[in-house]
DSSP file (Angstrom, degrees, kcal/mol; ACC not computed):
  #  RESIDUE AA STRUCTURE BP1 BP2  ACC     N-H-->O    O-->H-N    N-H-->O    O-->H-N    TCO  KAPPA ALPHA  PHI   PSI    X-CA   Y-CA   Z-CA
    1    1 A M              0   0    0      0, 0.0     2,-0.3     0, 0.0     0, 0.0   0.000 360.0 360.0 360.0 127.9    5.2   36.1    4.9
    2    2 A Q        -     0   0    0      1,-0.0     2,-0.4     2,-0.0     0, 0.0  -0.688 360.0-119.5 -91.0 146.2    8.3   34.8    6.7
    3    3 A E        -     0   0    0     -2,-0.3     4,-0.1     1,-0.1    -1,-0.0  -0.695  10.0-152.0 -83.1 132.0    9.4   31.2    6.6
    4    4 A S  S    S+     0   0    0     -2,-0.4    -1,-0.1     2,-0.1    -2,-0.0   0.783  78.5  68.6 -81.0 -26.6    9.5   29.3    9.9
    5    5 A Q  S    S-     0   0    0      1,-0.0     2,-0.2     3,-0.0    -2,-0.1  -0.715  86.0-121.0 -91.0 142.1   12.3   26.8    8.7
    6    6 A P        -     0   0    0      0, 0.0    -2,-0.1     0, 0.0     3,-0.1  -0.510  39.1 -91.2 -77.4 150.7   15.8   28.0    8.0
    7    7 A K        -     0   0    0     -2,-0.2     2,-0.3     1,-0.1     0, 0.0  -0.292  45.0-112.8 -53.2 136.1   17.3   27.5    4.5
    8    8 A P        -     0   0    0      0, 0.0     2,-0.3     0, 0.0    -1,-0.1  -0.615  35.3-144.9 -75.7 143.2   19.2   24.2    4.1
    9    9 A S     >  -     0   0    0     -2,-0.3     4,-1.9     1,-0.1     3,-0.3  -0.759  19.3-126.1-110.3 159.8   22.8   24.7    3.6
   10   10 A R  H  > S+     0   0    0     -2,-0.3     4,-2.8     1,-0.2     5,-0.2   0.879 110.1  56.9 -56.2 -46.4   25.5   22.9    1.6
   11   11 A R  H  > S+     0   0    0      1,-0.2     4,-2.3     2,-0.2    -1,-0.2   0.852 108.4  46.8 -58.3 -43.2   27.7   22.4    4.7
   12   12 A G  H  > S+     0   0    0     -3,-0.3     4,-2.5     2,-0.2    -1,-0.2   0.864 110.5  52.0 -71.1 -35.8   24.9   20.6    6.6
   13   13 A F  H  X S+     0   0    0     -4,-1.9     4,-2.6     2,-0.2    -2,-0.2   0.966 112.9  45.3 -63.8 -49.8   24.0   18.3    3.6
   14   14 A F  H  X S+     0   0    0     -4,-2.8     4,-2.6     1,-0.2     5,-0.2   0.922 112.5  51.4 -58.8 -45.5   27.7   17.3    3.3
   15   15 A L  H  X S+     0   0    0     -4,-2.3     4,-2.1     1,-0.2    -1,-0.2   0.908 111.0  46.2 -58.3 -43.8   28.0   16.8    7.0
   16   16 A G  H  X S+     0   0    0     -4,-2.5     4,-2.8     1,-0.2    -1,-0.2   0.908 112.7  52.2 -66.3 -40.3   24.9   14.6    7.2
   17   17 A A  H  X S+     0   0    0     -4,-2.6     4,-2.3     1,-0.2    -2,-0.2   0.907 111.1  46.6 -64.2 -36.8   26.2   12.6    4.1
   18   18 A V  H  X S+     0   0    0     -4,-2.6     4,-2.1     2,-0.2    -1,-0.2   0.878 111.2  51.6 -72.5 -38.8   29.6   12.0    5.7
   19   19 A A  H  X S+     0   0    0     -4,-2.1     4,-2.6    -5,-0.2    -2,-0.2   0.955 112.1  47.3 -59.1 -52.9   28.0   10.9    9.0
   20   20 A T  H  X S+     0   0    0     -4,-2.8     4,-2.2     1,-0.2    -2,-0.2   0.906 112.4  47.6 -63.7 -39.4   25.8    8.4    7.2
   21   21 A G  H  X S+     0   0    0     -4,-2.3     4,-2.2    -5,-0.2    -1,-0.2   0.910 111.1  52.0 -58.8 -39.6   28.6    7.0    5.1
   22   22 A G  H  X S+     0   0    0     -4,-2.1     4,-2.7     2,-0.2     5,-0.2   0.941 111.3  47.7 -65.9 -47.8   30.7    6.6    8.1
   23   23 A A  H  X S+     0   0    0     -4,-2.6     4,-2.5     1,-0.2    -1,-0.2   0.907 111.6  48.7 -61.0 -41.4   27.9    4.8    9.9
   24   24 A V  H  X S+     0   0    0     -4,-2.2     4,-2.0     1,-0.2    -1,-0.2   0.904 111.5  49.8 -64.4 -41.3   27.2    2.4    7.1
   25   25 A A  H  X S+     0   0    0     -4,-2.2     4,-0.6     1,-0.2    -2,-0.2   0.824 110.5  51.1 -72.5 -31.0   30.9    1.6    6.7
   26   26 A A  H >< S+     0   0    0     -4,-2.7     3,-0.5     2,-0.2    -1,-0.2   0.907 113.1  43.8 -64.0 -45.3   31.1    0.9   10.5
   27   27 A I  H >< S+     0   0    0     -4,-2.5     3,-0.7     1,-0.2    -2,-0.2   0.811 109.9  57.0 -72.1 -28.2   28.1   -1.5   10.5
   28   28 A A  H 3< S+     0   0    0     -4,-2.0    -1,-0.2     1,-0.2    -2,-0.2   0.718 110.9  43.6 -78.4 -16.8   29.3   -3.2    7.4
   29   29 A T  T << S+     0   0    0     -4,-0.6    -1,-0.2    -3,-0.5    -2,-0.2   0.314  79.3 135.4-108.7   8.1   32.7   -4.1    8.9
   30   30 A L    X   -     0   0    0     -3,-0.7     3,-0.8    -4,-0.2     2,-0.2  -0.350  54.0-125.0 -57.1 131.7   31.5   -5.2   12.3
   31   31 A P  T 3  S+     0   0    0      0, 0.0    -1,-0.1     0, 0.0    -2,-0.1  -0.530  88.5  26.1 -70.4 142.0   33.2   -8.4   13.5
   32   32 A G  T 3  S+     0   0    0      1,-0.2    -2,-0.1    -2,-0.2     0, 0.0   0.547  81.2 127.6  87.5   5.6   31.1  -11.2   14.5
   33   33 A V    <   -     0   0    0     -3,-0.8    -1,-0.2    -5,-0.1     2,-0.1  -0.835  57.1-133.3 -98.3 116.9   28.0  -10.4   12.3
   34   34 A P        -     0   0    0      0, 0.0     3,-0.1     0, 0.0     0, 0.0  -0.397  16.4-111.7 -75.0 148.7   27.2  -13.5   10.3
   35   35 A A        -     0   0    0      1,-0.1     5,-0.1    -2,-0.1     2,-0.0  -0.340  43.2 -93.7 -68.0 151.7   26.5  -13.3    6.6
   36   36 A P     >  -     0   0    0      0, 0.0     4,-0.8     0, 0.0     3,-0.5  -0.361  28.3-126.1 -61.7 151.0   22.9  -14.1    5.5
   37   37 A E  H >> S+     0   0    0      1,-0.2     4,-1.4     2,-0.2     3,-0.7   0.869 109.0  60.8 -63.3 -38.2   22.3  -17.7    4.5
   38   38 A A  H 34 S+     0   0    0      1,-0.3    -1,-0.2     2,-0.2     3,-0.1   0.856 102.1  52.9 -64.9 -31.4   20.9  -16.7    1.1
   39   39 A A  H 34 S+     0   0    0     -3,-0.5    -1,-0.3     1,-0.2    -2,-0.2   0.802 109.4  49.7 -75.4 -24.1   24.3  -15.0    0.2
   40   40 A L  H << S+     0   0    0     -4,-0.8     2,-0.3    -3,-0.7    -2,-0.2   0.721  95.6  83.0 -88.9 -19.1   26.2  -18.2    1.0
   41   41 A Q  S  < S-     0   0    0     -4,-1.4     0, 0.0    -3,-0.1     0, 0.0  -0.655  80.2-121.3 -89.8 138.5   24.0  -20.6   -1.1
   42   42 A E        -     0   0    0     -2,-0.3     2,-0.1     1,-0.1    -1,-0.1  -0.462  33.9-107.6 -75.3 147.0   24.6  -21.1   -4.8
   43   43 A P        -     0   0    0      0, 0.0    -1,-0.1     0, 0.0    -5,-0.0  -0.482  33.2-106.2 -72.1 143.5   21.7  -20.3   -7.0
   44   44 A K        -     0   0    0     -2,-0.1     2,-0.1     1,-0.1     0, 0.0  -0.402  36.9-108.7 -58.2 139.6   19.8  -23.1   -8.7
   45   45 A P        -     0   0    0      0, 0.0    -1,-0.1     0, 0.0     3,-0.1  -0.434  39.8 -99.0 -65.1 149.0   20.3  -23.5  -12.4
   46   46 A A        -     0   0    0      1,-0.1     2,-0.1    -2,-0.1     5,-0.1  -0.343  42.9-101.5 -62.8 142.8   17.4  -22.4  -14.6
   47   47 A P    >   -     0   0    0      0, 0.0     3,-0.9     0, 0.0    -1,-0.1  -0.416  23.2-135.4 -66.1 147.2   15.1  -25.3  -15.9
   48   48 A E  T 3  S+     0   0    0      1,-0.2     3,-0.1    -3,-0.1    -2,-0.1   0.866 101.1  46.9 -73.8 -32.3   15.9  -26.3  -19.4
   49   49 A K  T 3  S-     0   0    0      1,-0.3    -1,-0.2    -3,-0.0     2,-0.2   0.160 113.9-110.1 -95.4  21.9   12.2  -26.4  -20.5
   50   50 A G  S <  S+     0   0    0     -3,-0.9     2,-0.7     1,-0.1    -1,-0.3  -0.452  79.8 104.8  90.3-160.3   11.1  -23.1  -18.9
   51   51 A G        +     0   0    0     -2,-0.2    -1,-0.1     1,-0.1    -5,-0.0  -0.711  37.4 179.3  88.7-123.7    8.9  -22.7  -16.0
   52   52 A G        +     0   0    0     -2,-0.7     2,-0.4     1,-0.3    -1,-0.1   0.294  30.8 132.3 107.5  -9.6   11.4  -21.7  -13.1
   53   53 A Y        +     0   0    0      2,-0.0     2,-0.3     3,-0.0    -1,-0.3  -0.614  25.8 166.5 -81.8 131.1    8.7  -21.3  -10.2
   54   54 A S        -     0   0    0     -2,-0.4     2,-1.8     2,-0.0     5,-0.1  -0.996  42.3-121.7-139.1 142.4    9.8  -23.1   -7.1
   55   55 A L        +     0   0    0     -2,-0.3     2,-0.1     4,-0.1    -2,-0.0  -0.611  49.3 168.6 -87.2  91.2    8.4  -22.8   -3.7
   56   56 A S     >  -     0   0    0     -2,-1.8     4,-2.3     1,-0.1     5,-0.2  -0.317  49.6 -94.3 -93.8 174.8   11.5  -21.7   -1.9
   57   57 A E  H  > S+     0   0    0      1,-0.2     4,-2.4     2,-0.2     5,-0.2   0.847 123.8  51.4 -54.1 -42.9   11.9  -20.4    1.6
   58   58 A H  H  > S+     0   0    0      2,-0.2     4,-2.2     1,-0.2    -1,-0.2   0.881 110.4  49.6 -69.8 -37.8   11.8  -16.7    0.6
   59   59 A V  H  > S+     0   0    0      2,-0.2     4,-2.8     1,-0.2     5,-0.2   0.954 110.3  50.0 -62.0 -51.8    8.5  -17.4   -1.3
   60   60 A K  H  X S+     0   0    0     -4,-2.3     4,-2.4     1,-0.3    -2,-0.2   0.921 111.4  51.3 -55.8 -42.2    7.0  -19.2    1.8
   61   61 A R  H  X S+     0   0    0     -4,-2.4     4,-1.6     1,-0.2    -1,-0.3   0.904 108.5  50.6 -65.6 -36.4    8.1  -16.2    3.9
   62   62 A Y  H  X S+     0   0    0     -4,-2.2     4,-0.9     1,-0.2    -1,-0.2   0.902 107.3  51.4 -62.9 -41.6    6.4  -13.9    1.5
   63   63 A Y  H >< S+     0   0    0     -4,-2.8     3,-0.6     1,-0.2     4,-0.4   0.892 106.8  56.2 -67.4 -39.0    3.1  -15.8    1.5
   64   64 A K  H >< S+     0   0    0     -4,-2.4     3,-1.3    -5,-0.2    -1,-0.2   0.910 104.2  53.3 -55.9 -40.8    3.2  -15.6    5.4
   65   65 A T  H 3< S+     0   0    0     -4,-1.6    -1,-0.2     1,-0.2    -2,-0.2   0.718 104.1  56.8 -74.6 -16.8    3.5  -11.8    5.2
   66   66 A T  T << S+     0   0    0     -4,-0.9    -1,-0.2    -3,-0.6    -2,-0.2   0.505  81.3 110.2 -92.7   1.1    0.4  -11.6    3.0
   67   67 A R    <         0   0    0     -3,-1.3    -3,-0.0    -4,-0.4    -4,-0.0  -0.463 360.0 360.0 -70.3 139.8   -1.9  -13.4    5.5
   68   68 A V              0   0    0     -2,-0.1    -1,-0.1     0, 0.0    -4,-0.0   0.511 360.0 360.0 -94.1 360.0   -4.5  -11.3    7.0
């Protein structure tokens, strides 16, 4: 039985890896792309008596995605 797909080569793998890495680096350094707001905010300190659940914006967003 003959295989219909050619064997993957190392050269092709490394060429794909280099192209992907270059694309990621180019996107990461684009000027004018604002940083996400969550990365700019300081995290809240943990409560002293335990607990820790708060209805934050990302939790509200998650709840919206689970609605049917």
